[in-house]
N, C-alpha and C positions, 0 to 999 in steps of 0.2 A: 491536699493542704488546703485550709481556709483562710482567706485574707487575713482574719484576725490573727492566726496563728503564724503567718508570714510576717505580719506587723511585730507581734512579739519577738519573734526571733531575732528580727532586723534590730529592734531597740536593745534587746539584751546582749547582743554583738557588741554593744556600744556606739551604734550608729544613730545620727539624729535624722528624723523623718520629718518632711513638710508636705504641703498639697502638691509643691512644685516637683517635688523628686518622687513621689510616693507610685505614680504611674509608672515611670520607667524602672524604678529599682523592684516594684512589687505587683505592679499590674492593679493597683486599686485607686480608683477614682475617688469613692466617698470615704476617705481617710477619718475625717473628724466622726464621723458615725462609728466608725470602727474602733477609734479611741475612746468615744463615750462607753461603747460597750465593754471594752477591756476593763475600763474604770468600774464600772459596775459590778464586773467578776472579782473586783479587789486589787486590780495590778495598779502600782504607784506610777503613774506616767506625768511627766512634769511638762508644762507648756511655758515657753517664752517666746514673747512677742518681739520679733527683730525687724528693723527695716530693711527694704530689698528696693531696688530700683525696678519699675516695670518697663514694658517696652516703649514706652512713650515718655521715659526718663522720669518720671514721677516716683516720690518715695511712698511706698505702701509698706504696712507692716503685715508678717505671716507668722503663723505659728510654728515652732521648732518643737518638737515633741522628744523626748528622751525618756529612759526609765531613772525613777529616782534612786539615788544610792542611799 
């Protein structure tokens, strides 16, 4: 199974994907690139930028990807 297919299946199962969890959940490091490729193929993937704290206690924003309903 390709990374793109794993990502698509994961999102279609109702999960939210981020760069932070994509390695552990799917073994994918270049998730933004795979998301872009899936969009080019016509998949409706929503991006929501959400704030999280990094290990230094700073607030940063990360993309949360999900399938558009």
